[in-house]
N, C-alpha and C positions, 0 to 999 in steps of 0.2 A: 320631560327630562328623558324618560325611557325612550321615547321616539328619537330625540337627538341622539342618545348613544347608539341606537340600531343604524341609523343613517351613518354615524361616523365609521362604525365596525363594517358595513357594507361597503362603505367607499374605500377603507383600507385595504380589503381584500379583493378589489378589482386588479390589483397589479400582482397576481397570482403566480406563482414558479410554473413555468412551462417545461414538461418533458418533450424533448427533441430524440426521435429515434433514428438511429443510423443502421442502415441495411443496405449492404452492397448489390443486392440483386435489383437490376433496374425494373423489373415487372412489379415491385412493391413500391407503391407511391401512396401520396394522401398528404393531408395536413400534416406538417411537423414531421415529416419523414425525408430524410436525405441519404444520398449513397456514399458520401464521405464525411468522416469526422470534421474536417476543416470546413465543410460547408455548413454543418450545424453550429459549429462554434462561431462562424461568421455572422450566421443568422439570429444567434441567441440574444438574449437580454441578460444582465446580471442575474446571478443566482440560477439560471436554468440548469436543467439536467440534461446530460447527453447520454442516452441510454444506447449501448452498443451491442449490436445483435449478430449472431452467425447468421450465415446464409449459404445456399447452394449444396451440392452433394460432398463436398470435401470435409473431412474431419479437422481440417486446419485451416482457419480463415485469417488473412493478413490485412490489416487496416493501415493506410501510410501515417506519417509522423503528422503532428498537429502543434500549433502554437496558440496561445491566448494572451490577449492583454485585458480580459474580462475575468470577473469572478465566476468561474463555471464548476459544475460538479460532474466528473466522469464516472460511469458506471458500466462495470462488465458483467460477464456472466460466470466468474470464477475461474479457475485453473485446476489441473489434476483431476478433471471431473470423472476420469475412469477409474477412481480409488473405489475397489470392491468394499472397503470397511465403512464407507459412508451409510449412515443411518437410514438413508432413503436414497432413491435413485433420482439425480438431478434430471430436471426437464429436458434438458439438451445437453449432452457431453462433447459436442464440437468445440475445438479449442479456437478462441479469438484471440489473436496476437496483435496489439497495437504496436506502431512504430514508437519514436521517441515523443514525449510531452514536454514542451517548453512553456514554463509559466513566466511571463514577461511583466514589465512594469505595468501595473493595473489590474493585476491577477489575484491580489492579496485576498487570502481568505478561501481560495479554491480547493477542492478536494478530489481524492481518486479513490474509488472503492471497488472491490471484488474484480479487479481488472488484471490482465497481463499484459505488461508493456516493456518497451526497450528503454533507454536510458530517460529519466526524468530530469530536466534541467529546472532548478528552482532558483529563480532571479527575484523573488517577492517573499514578503513575510507571512507567516501563518498559513502555511500551506499544510494540508494534512493528507497523507497517504495511508490506507488501512486496508486490511484482508486482501493485499494484492501480491503479485509475484512481479518483481521489476528487475531488470538487467543490472542496473545501477543508479545511484542517484548522486547528480554533481550538482553542488551549491555554487552558482555564480555561472557566468556565461563567458567563456574564454575567448570568443570570437568578437563580441562587442560589449565593451565593458560600460560604455555609455549608456545602457538601459538599466543598469543596476540600481536599485534604491535601497534594498535592505540588508544584503549580505546573508539571506537565508535564516534570518531571526525566527525563532518559534516554530521551525519545521517539526512536525509530528509525523513519526512513523509508527504504525501500531499493527501487530499481528501479520507482518509480511515476510515473504522470502526476498531478500535482496541480494543480486547476484547470479551466478550460474555456474556450472562445472568448469573450472579452470579459469573463470575470471579473476583479472588483476587487482580491481577495487570494487568497492561496493558503495559506501557513502563518501565522498569526497568534496572537499572545498578546493574549487579549481578557479583560479583567475591569474591572468598572465603577470600582473603586477604584485609586488611582494607586500608582506605584512597586512595581509587581510584576514579576518576573523568572522567564522561563522558561529553565532552563539545561540544559547538556550534551545538547542536540539532536545527533543524527547523521543528516545526510540525504546520501545518495549514490546516485549513477547515477539520477538523478531528473529529470524534465522539471518545471518550476514556471512556470506561466502566471500572468499578471497580476503583482501586486505581492507580493513577499516583504515583508510588512508586520507590525508588531506595535504595537498600538494598542487603544483603547477606554477608556483611563484616561490619567492623566498620568504620564508615565515608564514606562510598560510597555513593557518591552524583552525580546527575546531575546538571551541573551548566554553566552560560553563554549561555544560550539557549533561544529561542523563540518560544512561543506558542500563535498562533494567528488565530482568528475565529475558536475555538474549542468549542466543548461541552463536558465537563468533569462531569461525574456521580459520581465519588468516591473522597475520600479525595485526599489532595496533600501533600506529605511528602518528606523530603530530596531533594528538588529541590531549590536550592539557586541561587543567584545573577543572576536570569533570568527574562524574561520579558512576561507577560500575557496581551494580548491585544485583545478587541472584543470578549471576551470568555464569556460562560454561564457556571456557576458552579452549581451543585446539591450539592457537598459535603460540610461537616461543616468546616474541618480542611483545611488551605493553609499556605503556607511559607511566613513568614512575611519579610524574607531577599530578596524576589523577587520583582520586580514592576509589580503591579496589576493597569491596566488603561482602562477605557471604557468598563469594564466588568458588568456582571450582576449575581447576586447569589440569590439561594432560602433562603439563610441564610445571614450573614453579610460580608461586605467588608470594606477596608478601605474607609472612607467618602470622601477622596480626589480622584483627577484623573478621575473624571467622572464616577465614579461607581455607580451601582444601587444595594443596599441591599433589602433582605427580599422581592422579587419579588414571584408571584405566576405563576404557570403553565399557567393559562388562560388568564394573562396578556401578554404573549409572543407568545404562540403557537396556531395554528389553529386545532390541532388534539385533540386526547382523551388520550395519553399516552406519555411516553418519555423514556422508558428505553428498548425497544425492538431492536434486530438486523435483523428483517425481514423487507420486503419491507414496512410493516405498519409502522416501525420506521422512514423510510425515508420521509413519509409523513407527520408524526406527528411533525417532526421537522422544519417543514416550518412555517414561521412567520404568525400570523393572521392579518387581516386588522386592522389598528391602534395599532399594537404591540408596546409596549415600547421599543423593540430591533430595530424598523425600522428607519434607518438613525442616530441611536444613537452611533455609534461607532466612531473611529478616522477618521477624514476626512469625517465624513458623511455618511459611509458605515452602513450596517446593521451588527449588532452584531450577531454571531451564524455561523453556517456551510454554509449558502447560502449566506454570505456575502462577500465582496471583489471581486476582479477581477476573482478569480479562485474558483468559489463556488463548493462544492461537488457536484458530479452527482449522479443519481439513479443508482444503481446496477453496477456502474465500468464498464460499458460496452465498449469493445475494439473497437478501431477505424479502425484497419487494415482490408482489404479486405478478405473475406473468399470465398472459392470456392464451388459454389452450384451445379454444374453438371461438369463432364468431361468425354469426350468421345475420343476415339482414334482408328486408323484403324489398329493397331497391331504392330509389331515389324519391325524397320528400320535397315538400315545399312548404309555402308559408301556412297552408290549409291542411295537407297531408302529413301525419307523422310517419316515422320511419320505424318498422317493428323489428326489432333486434334482439338476438340472444347471444350472450356470451358467458363463457365459463372461464374461471380463474383458479390458479394454484399458486400456492407460496410455499417455498422451502421452509 
């Protein structure tokens, strides 16, 4: 019996997840190393990890847009890595900027973590975006609706910056024909710049969703029958068909449900600003001593992105190990082993 169990487990583990490195330096080659993200995705199997690396002498590296019809897991190196308040120095502070990511039919369950991206187009269900900085998230493909299968159901956005200074929208339900609904979104401990907006057709809405411990700078439109809890609002407009509780606004909110209206910046935050996407913005969103947001949320947690059990983290730093040095003796064969020494470090 024990032998049979061992054989089953060994057989099960033969289909292991593969990590595919993306490095734009043409001199860096090897097994599972690619110069473009799309090449890595095209070669990948379901559930493979796409590890996107900086390269060259520039402090800013750009990779072109990518699309996938497979369940893929994108991993970057973080963002705002020059933050002097980080408790340790990141291994590599170069900025890695991805273009747009499009999740097409067949990509259900894909994830993005520790990345800096352009717009993420969500055309499948159960997509997760965590610890990342993306310019915007559009649910639905306004160019080719025939590929849609899910309307972005169960999209999860956690500990992210979404939008950039001056952006017009952040999370958007966008398809050309009307009366479409994206449902069951979970957005928590995230900073949303610009407008939390659903539109593009008639009666396109986001519904039955939860926004928890977010900081929202723009107005909220066409988000219905949803819940906002422990959030801080800068915008003037909000949707009256959603439940808003334990929230703070610089303007007015419903008087019930433990909300606080007409707050001022210096009653809440320790910093000097509140609308930047660089590392200074990370610091400015920290609550001051005696803040009206401290302990004022549901179940006594802090209101804002640093409240709850999973607060936003500075710079979206990755937690996986990285190779710092690697030496080998040369080429081996069936009878001669390769002698290699590698050192690793993890944030």
